[in-house]
C-alpha positions in Angstrom: 64.6 -79.2 81.1 65.1 -82.7 80.7 61.3 -83.6 82.3 59.4 -81.1 79.1 61.6 -83.0 76.4 62.0 -86.3 74.6 63.3 -87.7 71.4 61.5 -86.4 68.5 62.7 -90.2 66.7 61.5 -92.3 69.2 59.5 -90.1 71.9 61.9 -91.5 74.2 62.7 -89.3 77.9 66.1 -87.8 77.7 68.3 -86.8 81.0 70.6 -84.2 81.0 74.4 -84.8 80.9 76.4 -81.8 80.7 75.7 -79.7 78.0 73.2 -82.2 75.7 69.7 -84.1 76.8 70.8 -88.0 76.2 67.9 -90.5 75.0 68.6 -94.0 76.4 69.9 -95.3 73.1 72.4 -92.2 73.1 71.5 -90.0 70.7 72.5 -86.7 71.8 71.2 -83.4 71.4 73.1 -80.3 72.1 72.3 -77.3 74.5 73.6 -74.1 73.4 73.4 -70.6 74.6 70.9 -72.6 77.0 68.3 -73.7 73.7 67.9 -77.4 73.0 68.8 -78.1 69.5 67.2 -81.1 67.7 67.6 -80.1 64.5 68.0 -83.0 62.0 69.4 -81.1 59.2 72.2 -78.3 59.1 70.5 -74.9 59.5 70.8 -72.6 56.1 72.5 -69.3 56.5 70.5 -66.9 53.9 72.0 -63.5 55.5 69.1 -63.2 58.1 71.0 -65.7 60.1 74.1 -63.4 60.6 71.8 -60.0 60.8 70.0 -61.8 63.8 73.2 -63.2 65.4 74.0 -58.9 65.2 71.0 -58.2 66.9 71.3 -60.6 69.6 74.5 -59.0 70.6 73.7 -55.9 70.2 70.5 -56.5 73.0 71.8 -57.2 76.2 73.1 -53.3 75.6 70.3 -51.9 73.6 67.6 -53.2 74.8 65.6 -56.4 72.2 63.4 -53.7 70.8 66.3 -51.3 69.9 68.3 -54.0 68.9 65.6 -55.2 66.0 65.4 -51.7 65.4 69.1 -51.1 64.8 69.6 -53.9 62.6 66.5 -54.1 60.7 66.3 -51.5 58.1 62.2 -52.3 57.2 59.9 -51.1 59.8 57.3 -53.0 58.6 60.1 -56.1 59.5 59.8 -54.8 63.2 55.9 -54.4 63.6 55.5 -57.7 62.5 57.3 -59.4 65.3 56.9 -56.4 67.4 52.9 -56.1 67.2 50.8 -56.8 70.0 47.5 -57.9 67.0 49.7 -60.6 65.9 49.1 -63.0 68.7 45.0 -61.8 69.0 44.4 -65.5 68.1 45.1 -66.0 72.0 41.2 -64.9 72.4 40.1 -68.2 70.9 42.3 -70.5 72.8 41.4 -72.6 76.5 43.7 -70.7 78.1 44.3 -70.5 82.0 46.4 -71.1 85.2 47.3 -74.9 84.7 47.0 -75.1 81.0 50.6 -76.2 79.5 50.7 -74.8 76.0 53.4 -75.8 72.8 54.4 -73.1 70.1 55.0 -74.6 67.3 56.9 -71.9 65.2 57.6 -69.3 68.0 60.0 -66.9 65.6 61.7 -63.8 67.9 58.5 -64.6 70.3 55.5 -62.2 69.1 53.1 -64.9 70.3 55.4 -66.5 73.0 54.7 -63.5 75.3 50.6 -63.6 75.1 50.7 -67.1 75.5 52.9 -66.9 78.5 50.6 -64.6 80.7 47.4 -66.5 79.8 49.3 -70.1 80.5 50.8 -71.9 83.2 54.0 -72.9 81.0 54.5 -72.5 77.1 57.1 -74.8 75.7 58.0 -72.5 72.3 60.0 -74.2 69.9 61.6 -72.7 66.9 63.5 -74.2 63.5 66.0 -71.0 63.0 68.6 -71.5 65.9 69.0 -67.9 65.7 65.4 -66.9 65.9 64.8 -69.5 68.9 68.2 -67.6 70.8 66.7 -63.9 70.1 62.8 -65.1 71.4 64.6 -66.8 74.6 66.7 -63.0 75.2 63.3 -61.2 74.2 61.4 -63.2 77.0 64.6 -62.8 79.6 64.2 -58.7 79.2 60.3 -59.0 79.7 60.9 -60.5 82.9 59.0 -64.2 82.0 59.7 -67.0 83.7 57.4 -69.2 82.3 58.6 -70.4 78.9 61.3 -73.4 77.4 62.7 -72.3 74.3 64.0 -75.1 72.2 65.4 -75.4 68.2 64.0 -77.6 66.0 60.9 -79.3 63.7 62.6 -79.1 60.4 62.2 -82.9 60.0 58.4 -82.1 61.2 58.5 -83.8 64.6 58.2 -82.7 67.9 60.7 -83.0 70.7 58.3 -83.6 73.4 56.4 -86.4 75.3 53.2 -87.8 74.5 50.3 -86.6 75.9 52.2 -83.4 77.4 50.2 -80.6 76.6 46.7 -79.0 76.9 47.2 -76.8 73.6 49.3 -76.6 70.6 49.6 -73.0 68.4 51.0 -73.7 65.1 50.4 -69.9 63.5 51.2 -69.7 59.9 53.6 -72.8 60.6 52.0 -75.1 58.6 52.7 -73.6 54.7 56.0 -73.2 55.5 56.7 -77.2 57.0 59.0 -79.5 55.5 61.0 -77.3 53.5 64.1 -79.1 54.7 62.7 -82.7 54.0 63.4 -84.1 50.9 60.0 -85.7 50.7 56.6 -83.8 49.4 55.5 -81.3 51.5 52.1 -82.7 52.1 53.7 -86.2 54.0 55.6 -83.3 56.1 52.5 -81.4 56.8 51.1 -84.8 57.9 53.6 -85.6 60.2 53.4 -82.4 62.0 49.9 -82.5 62.4 50.0 -86.0 63.9 53.1 -85.5 65.9 50.8 -82.4 67.3 48.1 -84.9 68.2 50.4 -87.2 69.6 51.8 -84.4 72.3 48.3 -82.8 73.1 46.3 -84.8 76.0 43.0 -86.5 75.0 40.6 -83.3 74.8 43.6 -81.1 74.1 43.0 -77.9 71.3 45.0 -77.3 68.5 45.4 -74.3 66.7 46.0 -73.9 63.3 46.6 -70.2 61.3 47.6 -70.6 57.5 46.9 -68.7 54.7 44.8 -70.2 51.9 45.5 -72.0 48.9 42.3 -70.1 46.7 42.4 -67.4 48.7 41.1 -64.4 47.5 44.1 -62.5 46.9 45.8 -65.3 44.9 43.0 -65.9 42.9 42.6 -62.2 41.9 46.6 -62.5 40.6 48.0 -61.5 43.7 51.9 -62.9 43.6 52.6 -65.5 45.8 55.6 -65.8 47.8 55.0 -69.5 48.4 55.9 -69.6 44.9 58.9 -67.1 44.2 56.5 -64.2 43.8 54.8 -65.9 40.7 51.2 -63.7 40.2 48.6 -66.8 40.8 51.4 -68.7 42.9 49.6 -71.5 44.4 46.0 -71.6 43.1 47.5 -72.6 40.5 46.7 -76.7 39.9 49.6 -78.3 41.9 50.5 -80.2 38.1 50.9 -77.1 36.6 53.0 -74.7 39.2 56.1 -76.2 38.4 56.2 -75.5 34.5 55.1 -72.2 35.2 58.2 -71.0 37.4 60.6 -72.9 35.1 58.8 -71.0 32.5 59.2 -67.6 34.1 63.1 -68.0 35.4 62.2 -69.4 38.5 62.9 -72.1 40.7 60.4 -75.1 40.1 60.2 -76.3 44.0 57.4 -73.9 45.5 58.7 -72.8 48.9 56.2 -74.2 50.6 52.6 -75.6 50.2 49.6 -73.7 50.5 46.2 -75.6 51.8 42.8 -75.3 50.4 40.1 -75.0 53.1 38.6 -78.7 52.9 41.8 -80.3 52.4 43.2 -78.5 55.6 39.9 -79.8 57.9 40.8 -83.3 55.9 44.3 -83.4 56.9 42.9 -83.0 61.1 40.7 -85.6 60.7 43.0 -87.8 59.2 45.4 -86.7 62.3 43.2 -87.3 64.5 40.8 -84.0 65.4 37.7 -84.2 66.2 35.2 -81.3 66.7 36.7 -77.9 64.6 35.2 -74.4 64.3 36.8 -72.5 61.3 37.2 -68.5 61.6 37.7 -66.0 59.1 40.4 -63.9 60.4 40.1 -60.2 58.9 41.8 -59.1 56.8 44.0 -62.0 57.1 45.7 -64.0 60.3 49.3 -61.9 60.1 47.6 -58.7 61.5 44.1 -59.6 62.6 41.2 -56.6 63.3 38.6 -59.8 64.3 38.4 -63.5 63.8 35.0 -64.3 62.6 33.2 -67.8 62.6 32.0 -69.1 59.4 29.3 -70.9 61.3 26.1 -68.9 62.4 25.0 -65.9 61.3 27.9 -64.9 59.0 26.6 -62.1 57.1 25.3 -60.1 60.2 28.9 -60.5 62.0 30.4 -59.4 58.5 28.4 -56.3 58.5 29.7 -55.3 62.1 33.1 -55.7 61.7 35.9 -52.7 62.2 36.6 -50.9 59.1 40.2 -52.1 60.2 38.4 -55.8 59.6 38.7 -54.7 55.4 41.5 -53.4 55.2 43.1 -55.5 52.5 44.1 -55.0 48.7 41.4 -52.7 46.8 40.2 -55.5 44.5 39.7 -57.9 47.8 38.1 -55.4 49.2 35.4 -54.6 46.2 35.1 -58.6 45.8 34.2 -59.6 50.0 31.1 -57.5 50.8 29.3 -59.6 48.1 30.3 -63.3 48.4 27.5 -65.5 49.6 28.6 -67.3 53.5 28.8 -70.4 52.4 31.9 -69.2 50.1 33.8 -67.3 51.8 35.3 -69.9 53.8 36.8 -71.1 50.4 38.2 -68.0 49.4 39.2 -66.0 52.8 42.6 -64.9 52.9 43.8 -67.3 55.8 42.3 -70.5 57.6 41.9 -70.2 61.2 41.2 -73.7 62.8 41.0 -74.8 66.5 40.3 -78.5 66.4 40.3 -80.5 69.6 42.0 -84.2 70.1 40.3 -87.0 69.7 40.7 -89.9 72.6 44.0 -92.1 72.4 41.8 -94.8 70.8 40.9 -92.5 67.6 44.1 -91.0 66.9 45.8 -92.4 64.4 49.4 -94.6 66.0 52.4 -92.6 64.7 55.9 -94.5 63.3 58.5 -94.0 65.8 61.4 -93.8 63.5 64.4 -96.1 64.4 
């Protein structure tokens, strides 16, 4: 276990001492029920943690799937963490029998299993302790032995050594990162991407899927969960959004930060990533039916999409076929990018916090 992990603050190697991983400077990270914890802040308990604890208690007797169904009354919530379609992005990744993968934000393991079946080893990191524990139990019941699950990343620092991985996966994580940090969301996103570059080997690949700030659903007035269900939400000017939130009786601070296509490209470049390829996840990155590259003959690819790829809200479905190919990448509901880490000389240095 200790060979995979490093102190998220100093990046120094950790040694196991009893039920903890210990850094050379004495920092200690507990191991709880087999899951190392690297949390910088106390985890919030909003009620979902208690539900997951109940499901985790039921899982050995009922099986993980039935335990979830028993505890979650909403069938769509169960589908969200069980549907294989949600891990379709593995087809975009260079996975093989020697590939080492870091999955940032493994949730309940819905993508971890698909990654583990194609890679040599997967390190899965999850910020919610109960989700990490459930993912570990789920993988155990599925007979998966090439995954190590850890809990951490709430400060957007990764508890792994430099240049450890061939692939890093961030599937619908970037928009949420930094919620527990006191500083701006943008700085947290920059730190997380720089950390991904640090953990990747030269020419390693980062996969990022995130919601688009200027995606058609938001531009057409769909409620934004990151802005407390405010219509238009993140598509509003950032200086104006807090005023709209307060005026409608909502908290003034958004629940995360969505980025545009251009901003995402810039963030990746600034973090040390070179070659980028962007995709339209149709209909969106939560339940992708197809990944369509924005380069090449996009119009022909769009015409050949299966019907499920356009299973979006009616107002969006009417607009998409008429959009010029050059515009679609800026208003697609989700942004999906694979990016290659540059050589060590081209990668920005990350400050090692004391």
